[in-house]
N, C-alpha and C positions, 0 to 999 in steps of 0.2 A: 302578647298575642292578641288580646282583646282589641287593643288600639289598631293593630294591623288589620284585623278582620273587619272592623268598622270602617276603616279607610278604604279598603279594597272592595268591600261588598256593601257599601252604604245604600245602594239601591235595592238590595234584597233583604237587608236586616232591618226589621221594624223596631226592634228593641233588644237589649242585651242586659242581663241581670247577673251580677257577680254576688255570690253568696259565700261569706267566709265559712270555712269548714275547719275540722280538726282531725287529728289522728291519721294524717296522711291521705285524706280523702280529696281527690281532685277529679270531678266528673263534669262532662260536657253533654248537655242535652240540646237537641234542635227540635223545636215544635213539640216538646214533651217527650221525645224519644231519646234515650240514652245512647250516645254515639261513641263515648270514650269513658273509661273508668281506670284511673291510675291504680286503684286497689286490685282490679282484675288483671291489668297488663303489667303492673310492676314498674311503670315508668310514666313520664309525662308525654303527652302527645306531640307529634311533629305538626307544624303549621298546616301542611297539606292534608293531614288526616282529618282535621276539623273542617278546613275549607271545602273538602270534597262533599260535605253534607249540606252546603249552603246553596 
């Protein structure tokens, strides 16, 4: 997903940081704002759910 986002939105994304986690944690933040949490939703995000915040 990270590669696809960078390719499609390269003009809008100044940087992207991947931080390894543990315990099932998968969270996505945009400009410091949490936009998706696997722990809260119980699933991984769909591409468009993340792209909508860019």
